[in-house]
C-alpha positions in Angstrom: -0.1 0.2 0.0 1.6 3.3 -1.2 0.1 5.4 1.7 1.3 3.1 4.3 4.7 3.0 2.7 5.0 6.7 2.5 4.1 7.0 6.0 6.7 4.4 7.0 9.4 6.3 5.1 8.4 9.6 6.8 8.8 7.8 10.2 12.2 6.5 9.4 13.3 10.0 7.8 12.1 11.6 11.1 13.7 9.3 13.5 16.9 8.5 11.5 17.3 11.3 8.7 18.1 8.7 6.2 17.1 8.9 2.4 16.9 6.4 -0.5 20.4 6.0 -2.1 18.9 6.0 -5.4 16.4 8.8 -5.8 17.1 10.7 -2.5 13.5 10.5 -1.3 13.4 10.8 2.6 13.0 7.6 4.6 14.5 4.1 4.1 18.0 3.4 2.4 15.9 1.9 -0.6 12.4 3.4 -1.0 9.4 1.2 -2.2 9.5 2.8 -5.6 13.2 2.2 -6.4 12.8 -1.4 -4.8 10.4 -2.2 -7.5 13.3 -1.1 -10.2 15.3 -4.0 -8.8 16.1 -6.7 -11.6 13.8 -9.8 -11.5 15.9 -11.7 -14.1 19.3 -12.4 -14.8 21.5 -13.7 -17.7 25.1 -14.9 -18.8 27.5 -12.0 -19.1 31.2 -12.3 -20.1 33.9 -9.9 -19.8 35.7 -8.9 -23.0 38.5 -10.1 -23.2 37.3 -13.1 -21.0 39.9 -14.7 -18.9 40.5 -18.3 -20.3 38.7 -21.0 -18.4 36.5 -18.5 -16.5 33.4 -20.4 -15.3 30.1 -19.2 -16.6 29.4 -15.8 -15.2 25.9 -14.5 -14.5 24.8 -11.0 -13.6 21.5 -9.0 -13.0 22.3 -6.1 -15.3 24.9 -3.5 -16.0 26.7 -1.5 -13.5 24.8 1.6 -13.6 21.5 3.1 -12.2 19.9 1.4 -9.3 22.5 -1.5 -9.1 25.6 0.9 -9.1 23.9 3.1 -6.5 23.2 0.1 -4.1 26.7 -1.4 -4.6 28.5 1.8 -3.8 26.4 3.0 -0.9 26.8 -0.6 0.8 30.3 -1.2 0.0 32.0 2.2 0.5 29.6 4.2 2.7 28.6 1.5 5.1 24.7 1.4 4.5 24.3 -2.0 5.9 20.6 -2.0 5.4 21.3 -2.5 1.6 22.6 -6.1 2.3 19.1 -7.4 2.0 18.2 -5.8 -1.4 21.6 -6.8 -2.7 21.1 -10.2 -1.5 17.6 -10.3 -3.1 19.3 -9.5 -6.4 22.0 -11.9 -6.0 19.7 -14.6 -5.2 18.0 -13.9 -8.5 21.5 -14.2 -10.3 22.3 -17.5 -8.4 19.0 -18.9 -9.5 19.8 -17.9 -13.0 23.2 -19.7 -12.7 21.8 -22.9 -11.3 19.2 -23.0 -14.0 21.6 -22.5 -16.7 23.7 -25.4 -15.4 20.6 -27.8 -15.2 20.7 -27.8 -11.4 17.5 -28.8 -9.7 16.0 -27.1 -6.7 16.6 -29.8 -4.3 20.3 -30.2 -5.0 22.7 -28.7 -2.3 24.5 -25.5 -3.2 27.1 -23.6 -1.6 27.7 -19.9 -2.0 31.3 -18.8 -1.7 31.9 -15.1 -1.3 35.1 -13.6 -3.1 37.0 -12.0 -0.3 38.1 -8.6 0.1 41.5 -7.5 1.1 41.7 -7.4 5.0 42.7 -3.7 4.9 39.6 -2.9 3.0 37.4 -4.8 5.4 38.9 -3.0 8.4 38.5 0.4 6.6 34.9 -0.2 5.8 34.1 -1.7 9.1 32.2 -4.7 7.4 32.4 -7.3 4.5 29.9 -6.2 2.1 30.3 -9.3 -0.3 29.8 -11.8 2.6 26.7 -9.8 3.9 25.0 -10.0 0.7 26.1 -13.7 -0.1 24.4 -14.5 3.3 21.3 -12.5 2.6 20.9 -14.4 -0.8 21.4 -17.5 0.8 18.7 -17.0 3.3 16.4 -15.8 0.5 17.0 -19.0 -1.4 16.3 -21.0 1.6 13.2 -19.4 2.2 12.0 -20.8 -1.1 13.1 -24.3 -0.3 16.5 -24.4 -1.8 19.3 -26.2 0.3 21.7 -23.5 0.1 24.7 -22.8 2.6 27.5 -20.1 2.6 31.2 -21.1 3.1 34.2 -18.7 3.6 36.6 -20.9 1.9 38.8 -18.1 0.5 41.4 -15.7 2.0 43.5 -13.0 0.3 47.2 -13.2 0.6 49.3 -10.1 1.6 50.7 -7.7 -1.1 47.4 -7.3 -3.2 46.7 -3.5 -4.0 43.5 -1.8 -4.7 42.2 -2.8 -8.1 40.6 0.7 -9.0 41.9 2.1 -12.0 43.8 -0.9 -13.2 43.3 -2.2 -16.7 42.5 -6.0 -17.3 46.3 -7.0 -17.7 47.2 -5.1 -14.5 44.3 -6.5 -12.4 45.4 -10.1 -13.8 48.9 -9.5 -12.7 47.9 -8.0 -9.3 45.6 -10.8 -8.6 47.9 -13.8 -9.8 48.3 -16.3 -7.0 46.7 -13.8 -4.5 44.1 -16.0 -3.3 44.5 -19.1 -1.1 41.8 -21.4 0.7 41.3 -21.9 4.3 42.1 -25.4 5.1 39.6 -25.8 8.0 36.7 -24.4 6.1 37.5 -26.7 3.2 37.5 -29.7 5.5 34.3 -28.6 7.1 32.8 -28.5 3.5 34.2 -31.8 2.6 32.6 -33.2 5.7 29.1 -31.6 5.7 28.3 -30.9 2.0 30.6 -33.3 -0.2 28.4 -33.1 -3.2 27.2 -29.6 -3.0 27.6 -27.4 -6.2 29.8 -24.3 -5.6 28.9 -20.8 -6.9 31.3 -17.8 -6.5 29.6 -14.5 -5.5 30.7 -10.9 -5.9 29.3 -7.4 -6.3 30.6 -6.4 -9.8 32.2 -8.4 -12.8 34.6 -6.0 -14.5 37.5 -7.9 -16.2 36.9 -11.4 -14.7 40.3 -11.4 -13.2 39.1 -11.5 -9.6 36.6 -14.4 -10.1 39.3 -16.3 -12.3 41.7 -16.2 -9.2 39.2 -17.1 -6.8 38.2 -20.0 -9.2 41.9 -21.1 -9.7 42.3 -21.1 -5.7 39.3 -23.4 -5.3 40.3 -25.6 -8.1 43.7 -26.0 -6.8 42.4 -28.0 -3.8 39.9 -30.1 -5.9 36.7 -27.9 -5.7 34.9 -27.4 -9.0 33.4 -24.1 -9.6 29.9 -24.5 -11.2 29.5 -20.8 -12.2 29.8 -17.2 -10.6 27.3 -14.9 -9.6 27.4 -11.0 -9.5 24.9 -8.2 -9.0 26.0 -6.2 -11.8 28.6 -6.2 -14.7 30.4 -3.3 -16.2 29.7 -2.4 -19.8 32.1 -3.5 -22.4 34.5 -0.5 -23.4 35.2 -0.3 -27.1 38.1 1.5 -28.3 37.5 4.1 -31.1 38.6 3.0 -34.4 42.1 4.2 -35.6 41.2 6.5 -38.6 44.7 7.7 -38.9 
């Protein structure tokens, strides 16, 4: 009911002074109107050029508009309330990835969040990818899917911020940068030995991060079924050389 939603948003704004990160409307972090703009479908999206061997990668849409506003506010500005909406979108993407691989709704699945650098997590005060991955798993479980979350990966020291790096530089920066947690891998092998593994991240850019995470898991015998991200950057095409 729009009237009740407007009243609720007015109350939230009065008490917390918050506003929608997309349209600026006073009230909750994502207003009802903008919430209705969240994607309800997802599809296969590949970076160009695509890292060799990258598992099928799915996203809900391009990294702009509502999706970009949500990711940035949650990741960089600590708007923790957005983990739920982002998890909703990620669940849609995971569903599409599982359907694309022919995985039935009764088969066990484990979502593995791509880890952030420890320094970045400390600076932000939270781990945004893990938070939205847990929210996605919760949403999938509520619909009857046997889904769990496992923090199987960690980032080794020496990795620098990826912002501003091109595809080749990202790949070089990330080469050998991730490793698995031995204890987490053992728990997975004991509790869910036949589970299908999906990698989860916020944005697909060059695919270098996902490919490195996939390499680290495959190095200990864990097959990655697919990768699910909230959004994917648009392909940038160099202008033709007319000289």
